[in-house]
C-alpha positions as CSV (number, residue, x, y, z in Angstrom):
1,X,0.0,0.0,0.0
2,X,1.2,3.5,-0.9
3,X,1.3,6.3,1.7
4,X,1.0,9.9,0.8
5,X,3.7,12.3,1.9
6,X,2.4,14.2,4.9
7,X,-1.2,14.5,6.0
8,X,-2.6,16.8,3.2
9,X,-2.4,20.4,2.5
10,X,-0.3,22.8,4.5
11,X,-1.4,26.2,5.9
12,X,0.1,28.0,2.9
13,X,-2.2,26.0,0.5
14,X,-5.2,27.0,2.5
15,X,-4.1,30.6,2.6
16,X,-3.5,30.6,-1.2
17,X,-6.9,29.1,-1.8
18,X,-8.6,31.6,0.4
19,X,-6.9,34.6,-1.3
20,X,-7.6,33.3,-4.8
21,X,-11.3,32.7,-4.0
22,X,-11.6,36.3,-2.6
23,X,-10.0,37.7,-5.7
24,X,-12.2,35.6,-8.0
25,X,-15.4,36.7,-6.4
26,X,-14.2,40.3,-6.2
27,X,-13.6,40.2,-9.9
28,X,-17.1,38.8,-10.6
29,X,-18.8,41.4,-8.4
30,X,-16.8,44.3,-9.8
31,X,-17.6,43.2,-13.4
32,X,-21.3,43.0,-12.5
33,X,-21.3,46.5,-11.0
34,X,-19.5,47.9,-14.1
35,X,-22.0,46.2,-16.5
36,X,-24.9,47.3,-14.4
37,X,-23.8,50.9,-14.3
38,X,-23.3,51.0,-18.0
39,X,-26.7,49.5,-18.8
40,X,-28.6,51.8,-16.3
41,X,-27.1,55.1,-17.5
42,X,-29.6,57.8,-18.5
43,X,-27.4,59.3,-21.2
44,X,-27.3,57.5,-24.6
45,X,-24.2,55.7,-25.6
46,X,-22.1,57.5,-28.2
47,X,-22.9,56.3,-31.7
48,X,-19.8,57.5,-33.4
49,X,-20.1,59.7,-36.5
50,X,-22.9,62.3,-36.9
51,X,-25.8,61.1,-39.0
52,X,-26.4,64.0,-41.4
53,X,-24.2,66.5,-43.2
54,X,-25.8,69.3,-41.2
55,X,-24.7,67.6,-38.0
56,X,-21.1,67.3,-39.3
57,X,-21.0,71.0,-40.1
58,X,-22.5,71.9,-36.7
59,X,-19.8,69.7,-35.0
60,X,-17.0,71.4,-37.0
61,X,-18.3,74.8,-36.1
62,X,-18.5,73.9,-32.5
63,X,-14.9,72.6,-32.5
64,X,-13.7,75.8,-34.2
65,X,-12.6,74.1,-37.4
66,X,-14.7,76.5,-39.5
67,X,-16.0,80.0,-38.9
68,X,-19.6,81.2,-39.1
69,X,-19.3,82.5,-42.6
70,X,-17.9,79.2,-43.9
71,X,-20.6,77.4,-42.0
72,X,-23.4,79.5,-43.6
73,X,-21.9,79.1,-47.1
74,X,-21.7,75.4,-46.7
75,X,-25.2,75.1,-45.3
76,X,-26.5,77.1,-48.2
77,X,-24.8,74.7,-50.6
78,X,-26.3,71.7,-48.8
79,X,-29.8,73.2,-48.9
80,X,-29.4,74.0,-52.7
81,X,-28.5,70.4,-53.3
82,X,-31.5,69.1,-51.4
83,X,-33.8,71.3,-53.5
84,X,-32.1,70.3,-56.8
85,X,-32.0,66.6,-55.8
86,X,-29.2,64.1,-56.2
87,X,-27.0,64.2,-59.3
């Protein structure tokens, strides 16, 4: 008959198991909190690019990339194309 070396796990093994279990459950709980907060936000998630050319121009004006005169000129061009229809 074979005998095992020692009587089982040592105190260090129990300590390592306890610490790893606490870290595991902490990670699970933290992930659930982050996902819950993201899903329950009131503000909409960013969708990326603006949806219309007018929105793009408004964003560029707000960022200071174009001035008001350039904005008005480009908006007039967009409106004229809407009236004339696509080419």
